[in-house]
N, C-alpha and C positions, 0 to 999 in steps of 0.2 A: 407453431408455439413449441417451447421446450417441454419435455416431459421426462420424468425420472425413469420411466420405463422404456424410453427410446434409446437405442445404442448409438445413434448418431444425431448430430444437430443439423437441422435445416439451415442454420446460420453459418455453418462451416464454409459454405461456398461464397459467403460474403466477405471473406478475409483472404488476403494474399499470404501464401505460405511459401517460404524459401524452398528451393530445391537443392538436392544433394550436391550438384556440381558447383553451385554458387557458394556453399559453405565449406567446400573442399572436404567432403566426406569420402575419404580415400578408399575405404573398404567397400563402398557401394558401387556397383556397376551400372545401376539405374540412375544415371546422373540427373535426368529430368523428373524424377519422382520427388514428391514432397518430403521434406524432413519431418521428423517426429519432434514437434516443437512443444516443449514442456517448460517454457521459460517466461510465461506471461506474468509471473511474479516479479520479474526484473524489467522486461519490456514487452508490452502487449503487441500483437500483430497489427498490421495496417489493414483497416477495413476499406472495402471498395467505396462505401458511402463516404467515408472521410476523404478519400482521394477525390471523389466527385465534387464534394463541397469546397475543398481547397481550390480545385480548378475553377469552380464557379466564382470564387472570390478573386482569384487572379484575373479572370476575364472581366469581372465587374470593375476591378481596379483599372484595367486597360481601357474599358469603354466609358467609365464614368469619372475616373480620377477622384478628386477631392469631393465631388458631388455625392459619391457613394456613402459618405457619412450620413447623409440625410435622405437621399433618394436612391433606392437600390433595386436592381432588376428582379430580384427574388424576394422583395419586401423584407430584407434583413439589413436595414440601415446600420452602419457601423457604430453610431453613437448608442444604439439600443441593442446591439448584437447579443449581449449577455442576457437580455430578456428572453431569448430563445433557450438559453442554457440553465438559468437559475432554477426554474421549476423542475427540470429533470434532475439537476444535481441535488436539490432539496429532497426529492423523492428517494434518491439513492442513499442519502445519509440519514433520512428520517428527521427532517427539519421543516420549518416554515420557509417560504421563499425569501423573506427578508433576512433570514438568519444565515444565508450562505452568500459567498462571493467567489466568482472565478477570477483569480488574480495572482500575479506574482509567481514566486517559486516557493517550494516547501520551506526551506530554511529561512528565507527572508520573511515569510509569513509567520514562522515560529518566533522569530525575533520580535516582530510586531506584536504578536499576542503576549509573549512573555513580558515585554516592556509595559504592556497595558495591564497585565493581571498579576505579575510577580511584584508585590509591594512588601518587601521584608521589613520587619520591625525588630526591635531588640530581642523580643521574646519569640516571635514567629518569623523565622527567616529561612528554614530549610526547604529543599526540594527533594521529593521522593520520586525515584525512577527505578526502572529495572537495570541491573548490572549488564554491561555489554550491550547497551542500546546501540542503534545505528550510529556510527561515529559522528555524523553531522549533528545529530541531536546532542551527543556528549559535548561536542565543541560549543554548540549554542548555549547549552545549560551552563557550562563552566564560564563562558564569557559573560553571560548575564549576571552570574554570581559575582564575578570579578568587577563588573561595572558598578556594583553596589559596595565595593571595597570589602567584600567578604572572602573568606578562604574556602575554596571548593572542597577541601578535605574535611571541613566541619559543617559546611552548609549543604552538601549533597549526600543524601542517603541512598545507596544503591542496594537493591534487593537481589540476592543471589539464590540459586537453587540449593537445596540441601545437599550435603555430601553424598556423592554417588548418583545424584539425580540430574536431569538435563533441563527441566522446566520448573517454573515457580508454582508453588501451591497457593491456592486462593486463601486458605486460612492464614498462611504466613504473611501475605500482603496485608490482609485486613488487620491482623494482630499488630503489625508495625504501625499502621495508620492509627489504631486505637491507642497504642502506647506512646507514640511520638507526636500524636495529633496536635497538641497545643504548641509545638515548636515548628510544625510544618506549614509553610505558606502556600506551597504548590505541590500537588500530586500530578505527575506528568509521565504517562506510560505510552508505549506503542499499543495500538489496538491489536495488531498481530505482530509478534516479534519476528524481525526479519531473518534471524539466523535459525531459530528452532521451529518457526511456524506456529508457535503457541498463540491462540486467540485468548487474550486475557478476559476475565469476567468483568467487562466494562461497567455493567449496571451496578453490580455490588461494590466495586471499587469506588465508583462515583458516589454512590449513596453513603458509604462509610466516610469518604473524604468530606462530604457536605456535613455529615453529622459532627465532624470534628472542626468545622469552621474553615476547612481548607478550600482553596480554589482547585478545580480539577480540569485538566486539559489533556488532550490526546493527539498523538501523531498517528494518523490513519493511512499512512503511505501503503501499507500492506493489507489494510482492511477494506478500504473503499472499493466497491465493485466486487468484493470477494466474499464478504459476510454481511448479513442483515444488520443494519444500524438503526438506532432510534435516539439520536442525539438530543432532540428536544424533550422527549418523554423521560429520558434518563437524567435530565437536569444537568447535562454537561455544560461547563462554563464556556470552553472554547475548544476548537479542534482545527487541525491543519492536515493537508494531504497533497500528494502529487496525483497526476492523472495518466501517467505514461505506463503504468503497470497493468492492473486489471481493467482500467478504463480505456486503454488502447488509444491514447490521445496523441501519440507521436513522441519521439525521443526528446526529453526535456520539455514536454508540453506544459501548458499553463497549469498552475496549481489552484488550490481552493482553500477556503477557511470557513469556519462556523463560529458565530457568536450568539449565545442564547439571548432571546429577546428581553429577558429580565434585566439585561445590562444596557438596554437601548439608551436610556437617559442618564446613565450613571458613568459608564466607561465610553468616553468619546475618543475619536482618533487623535492621537498625539502628534503623529507625523503626517500631516495633511497633504493631499495632492488634489489636483483639479478634477480627476476622474471620480473622486469621492464626493465632490460637490453635487448638490441637487441638479438634475438635468434641466429643470425648468429655467434656471438662471445661469447654468454653467458657461454658456457661450456669450453671456453678457460681460464676462470677465470681471466679476465684482472683486473688490480687494479683500473682503471678509469671507472666510470659509464657512459655508453652510452645509454640513454633512448630510448625506443620505441617511435616513434612519435605519439602523441595523448594521449588519456585517458589510454591506456594500459601501458604507461611509469610509471604510478603511482602504478603499482603492486609492491608488496614487496617480499612476500614469495610464494613458489609454493602452489597452492590451493589444497584442499582436492578433490581428483578425485571422490570419492563416492558422494560428494555433487554436483559436476559438472554433474555427470551422472544422478542424480535425476532431476536436473534442465533441462538437455537436453531432458529427456523423456517427461516432461511437455511441453516444448517449441515446440517439434515436434508435439504434439497434437494441440497446438495453430496454427501451420502452416497448419496442415491438416484441421482444422476448417475454414481456410481462413483468419486468423489473426483478427485484431481488428474490422474491419467494420462489418462482420456478427456477431461477438461476441457481439459487442455493440448493434446491432439490437435485438439480443436475450435477452440481459440484460434489454433493455428498455421494452420489453414485460413482462418479469418475474417480475421486480420490479414494473412496472405499475400495473400489476395484483395484486400483494401483496398489494400495496397501496389502490387500489379500494376496495378490500375485507376488509381491516382494516377500511377504512372509513365507511363501512356499519355496523360495530360493534356497538352494543348498548352501549358499554363502551367508544366509541371514542368521543373525544372532539376536535373540530376544534381549531387550534393554536390561532386564533384571538378571541376565546371565553373563553380561559383558565382563564383570569383575571375575567371575569364575573361570572364564575361558582366556582372559587376558590379565592375569595377576601381576605381570611385570611389564612395564612400559617397553614398547618396541618389539615385543616378542609374541609369537602366536601365528596361527594360520590366517591367511587373508580372508576377510569377511566384512560385513557391515551390519549396522543396526539402524533403527529409525528413532531419532530423538524427538520427533514431533509427537504430541499426545495421541494415543490410540483412541481416546474418546473423541468422536467426531464433533461434539459440541464445544470442544476446546481447541479447534483448529479450523483453518480455512481450506483452500485448495492445495496448499504446499505440504510436501513431505520432505524432511531434511534427513539425508542419509549420512551417517557418520561411518567412515571407513576405518577398519581395524587391521592390525594394531595402529593406534594413532601415532603420528609423528614419523611414519616410515616412508612417506611419499606415495603410498598406495592410491590415495584419492586422485592425485594428479595423473597417474597412469590409467586409472579407470576412466577419468574424465576425458583423456585423450582418446581412449578406445571408443567411448560413447560418441564423441564428436566424429570420429572416423566412420562410425556406423550411421551417422545422420541423426543422432539423438541430441537435441539441443536442450540442455539444462544449464545450470550455472554453478560454478565452483566458489566456495567460500573457504579460504585458507584457515587452518592448515588441513582440515580433514573432512569437510562437508561438501556434498553435492545436493543442491535443491532441485526438486522436480515438482512442477505444479501444473496439472491439467486444468486449463481454463475452460469453463463450461460453455462459453459462447462458441468456441471453435474446436476444441479437442474432442476426441472420440474414445470409446472403449478400445478400439483397435490401436490407437496411439499408446495407451497404457500397456497393452499386451506386447507390442513391438518393443517398447522401451525396456521392459523387463527381460525380454528375449535377448536383446543386444547387451544388456547388463551382464547376463550370464556368459555371453560370448566374450565380453571384455575380460571377465574373470578367468575364463578358461585359457585365454591367450597368455595369461601371466603365470599359470600353474605349471 
């Protein structure tokens, strides 16, 4: 089991970790040693369980062919495969089983949900979201607005941080909802902001949105498997997510969605497909669509079994770890440790001192600050490091140095590197080594 007092995870050995020579870590002489992988916020590592289950499905395909849809050597018939996944996914997001579906891709699911729930009228037509949301969300929101012959410049309200700040204040979001509420049709935020790592106050935003008569939906790409969620109890209308980040389901793995049960007999699937039809009569091929009650009625085509198997392997590990409570405890320990070590760096600049030390753009000594909230209740695993002075190309040089030392984070242009210790497989030692090599990367430039 995971424990916040334990410096290493027993589950670390259940994941494949790349080695230095395979990622071309040029400054490391120990080519066969594992890299320091702090990039689970972008793509989670491959679990041995997932690999085993994918291999089992490939073998079942070879030995059973089409029969595997109904008779399976491991009692996972393909027509019911998501029955293995839905209870686990529901537990991850804090939902009832019928409120979740493993299906599609994140942006396609977002379009399905927005088409179902964004119903603008002459008076209530606006969408409220955070400024600089993940680009795919921005594209989807703008295209949905245009599909209703509305102007994105007037129909979309974007909430920005205050001058000189990096993240949004809860009171500012709630005030805008209260002020603009009668004109807002949909409140749609990220659970965890991809760039800054801020975990938005989901419960209070949802409550305020509902008070104002707004629909409230969430993109949980960076929240699912990262922070505790209670979508049903928070009265969230809908949510969408991918599974290849903290859920380790494979590159481009199958996505998921949530629809609160209160909508079961009100919002029915508009773009029907046969996999959303009730299983009892699905293979009788009836001409009239009879949807599964709840989120699973939104399914359209039969999902890729290999993608489902990979996700199942990871979710089984989540279950064995005790699900989100102990995983969150472990995450708090790891990210808190990483933050304390970074704060001790001679190159660290406290966020509230950045303006003092960098009064003019492009000028000043090389350094970095952390733009993720220091309050652990307002973040997940990720810390976003902003390299200073901004706009000088320092981030790219540091990122190259880290990569050559075998530290795998990810860069976000123009000035941010994101580091995220994943509680299922990262260790305190990973955090310590990452900060050590960050110092080395700086020294090489001075």
